N, C-alpha and C positions, 0 to 999 in steps of 0.2 A: 537446619537452623535458620530462623528468619534473618538474623543478623548477617549470616553468610550470603544469603540470597540478595539482600539489599546492598551488601558490599560489592558483589559481582555486578549488580545493576549499576552502581555508581562507577565502577571501573569502566564498564562499557560506554556509559554516557561521557565520561572524560575522554575515552578513546576517540569517539566521533567528534568531540569538540575540538580536538587537535587538528582535524582535517576539515576545518570550517569552509574552505574553498569548495570542497566537494559537497559538504552538507548544506551550505547556504547559498553560495554564489551560483553554482551550476543550475539549481532549480529556478532561480530568478531569471537567469539568462534564457533558459529553455522556455519558460512561460512567456517571457517578453518577446522572444523571436516568433513564437507561434502566434501570439496575439497581434503582432505587427503584420504578419503575413495574412492572417484571416481578417484583420480589420480592413486591410486594403482590398482584398479579394471580394469579401462578402458585402461590403457597403452597409446599407441599412436593412438587410434581410432579417427576417424573424423566423423562429421555429415555434409554431402555434402563437402564443402570446409573449414568448420570451425572445429578446434580441439575440440574434445568432452569436454575437460576440460573447454575451453572457452565458449562452448555452455551452460554447466551446471552453470558456474560462473555467466553469465548474468541472468540466470533463478533464481539463489539464491539471487542475488542482488534485482531483481524484487520482489521476495517473501518477503524479509526483508522490502522493501519499503512499500509494501501493508500491511503487518502485523503491522509495526510501525504506519502507518497513520491511520488505522482503530481502533487500540487498544488504542491510546493515548486519544482521546476525549471520547470514550466509557467508559474507565476506570475512567477518571476524573469526568464525569457526574454521573456515578453510585455512586461513592464515595460521591459526592455532595448531592445526594438524601439520602443516608444512614446517612450522618451527619446533614442533614437538612439545609445545606447552599445553597441549590437550590433556596431558597427564595430570596437570594441576586440578582440572575439573574431575578427573577420575578418582583422585585421592582426597579431594575436599569433602569434609563431613556435611555435605549438602545433598538432600534428596534429589534424584535426577529431575523430577518434575519442577522442583524449585530452580534448578539450573536453567532449564528451558524457559521457565516463566521470567527469570531475570533477564535473559537475552531478549525475550519477546517484549517485555516492558521497555527495555532500552530502545528497541526498534520502534515501538509506539512513540516514545519520547522524541526520537529523531524525526519520525514522520510528522508529528505535531509541530516541532520547531521549523522544519522545512516548509510545512503548509502555512504556518503563521507568518514567517518572514516573507514568503512569496505573496501572501495576501496583503500585507502591509505595504509592499513595494509596488503592487500592481492594481489594487482595488480601485484607485482613483480614476483609472481609465476605462472602467467597465460600467455599462449602463444597467446596474442592478437597482431595483426599486427598494429592496430590503430583503430580509430573511423571512421566508414563508413559515418555516417550522423550526425555530431555534433549538428547542430541546431535542427534537429528533435529529437535527444536524449534528449536535454535539455527541449524542449517543452513537450515531452511525459512523462518525469519524473515529471515535474510540474503538468501536467494534472492528472497523475495517483495518485500522492500524494494528490492533492486537492480532486479528486473524492472519494477516499477511506476515506479521512478525513471527508468529508461531510456525507458519509455513516456511519462513526463511530459516528458522532454527532447525526444523526437521530436515530441510534440504542441506543445510550446512553440516549437520551431523552425518548425513548419508553420503555427500559428495566426497570424492577423493582428491579433487584438484580444481583449479580455476577453469579448466576446460568445461567441466560440468556446469559451472556457474554461467559461463558464456553461452553454453547451449540453452540453459534455462531462460536467460533473458532475451536471447536473440531469436530462438526458434519456437519458444513456447509462450513466454510472457508477452512479448511485443505483438505477435499475431492476435493473442487474446485481447489485448488492449485495443487494437484497431477494430476488433469485432465487438467491442463492448459499448459502442455508442458514445465514445469520447468526442469525436469530431462531427458526428451526424446522428440523427435518430435512426435506429435500426429499421424502422418501418420504411426508410428510403432505400434500403438495400434490396437488390433483386433476389428472387427466389433461387436457391434455398437458403441463402446466407442470412436472410431475415429470420428464418426459423432457427438456424444454427446459433445465431447470436442470443436467442432466448434461452439456450441451454449453456451459455457462457457464464460461469459464476461471476466473473468480473463485471459483466453487464449489470447485475443486480446491485453490486456495491455502488457503481457509478450512478445508476438510476436512482437509488435511494438517496445518495448525497445530493444529486441534482434536484430531486423532488423536495427534499427538506430545505434546500437553499432558495429555489425559485418557485416551487409549487407546480412545476411541469414534470410529468412522469412519462418516460418513454417505455411504457408498459405498466402493468398493475403494481402500484407501490406495495400493496399488502402481500403480493406474491414475493416481491423482493425482500420484504421484511422476514418472511418465513425462510426463504432460501439463504439469506445472510446468517440468520440464527442457526440453521441446521449446519451450514458450512463452518461456523465458528466452533460448534460442538465437535464436528468430525475432525477438524484440523487440530483441536486440542488433544483429542485421543491419539491421532497420528503422531503428534509431537511427543507425547508422553511415551508411546511405544518405542519410537526411534531413539530418543534420548536415553531411555532405560537400557535399550539393547547396546548402544554404542559406548555408554559410560561404564556399564557394569560387566560387559562381556569381553572387552578388549584389554 
């Protein structure tokens, strides 16, 4: 039922609104501290035609979008398992894929709110001349938030506890972020890490957002468009399979 899906979406949005310090305050502090450090260290350096501070800024916003989108549903579903309220989802007359989509859309909403507030509070200090490709930027942000929201749903349904979430963020997600070209162009990495980074899916999301925002691409933007589109499709299938299995077999 569509109404059930949107009710579940609204419940999840209200849930993360209650933890506004984590939702809004933490990302602003994180971006501000990174910018302060890089602003002092890098001075007036540029990456190609883009000021280095603007280069890092877009990378930081991409990182926050990814982190917020993947952690929101994963955290909520693991809590639901620990409290035993997951049975509400199992008994609800909502198709499993609609359950997953509701959580993914709530994750996308949190990612956009986090991104928007961070931009409003920090954009005044960044030397950006303007948005190179506004429409592409909007589409890429929506796809990235939805993609990692669905990945968070699949992981939250699969994980048994917070140890798994800690393992994901510490040992998988963070290394992938640092190899995604958030803080530096991957061409500056020594061999073979510059090659490895090109196969890092997060790199293509960051690269596409940065290209849309600044016009600078740390790799072929058309390749990134294809990779991001394929990943969105694959993650949607994975989420559907995992949610179907967990909600209808337990």
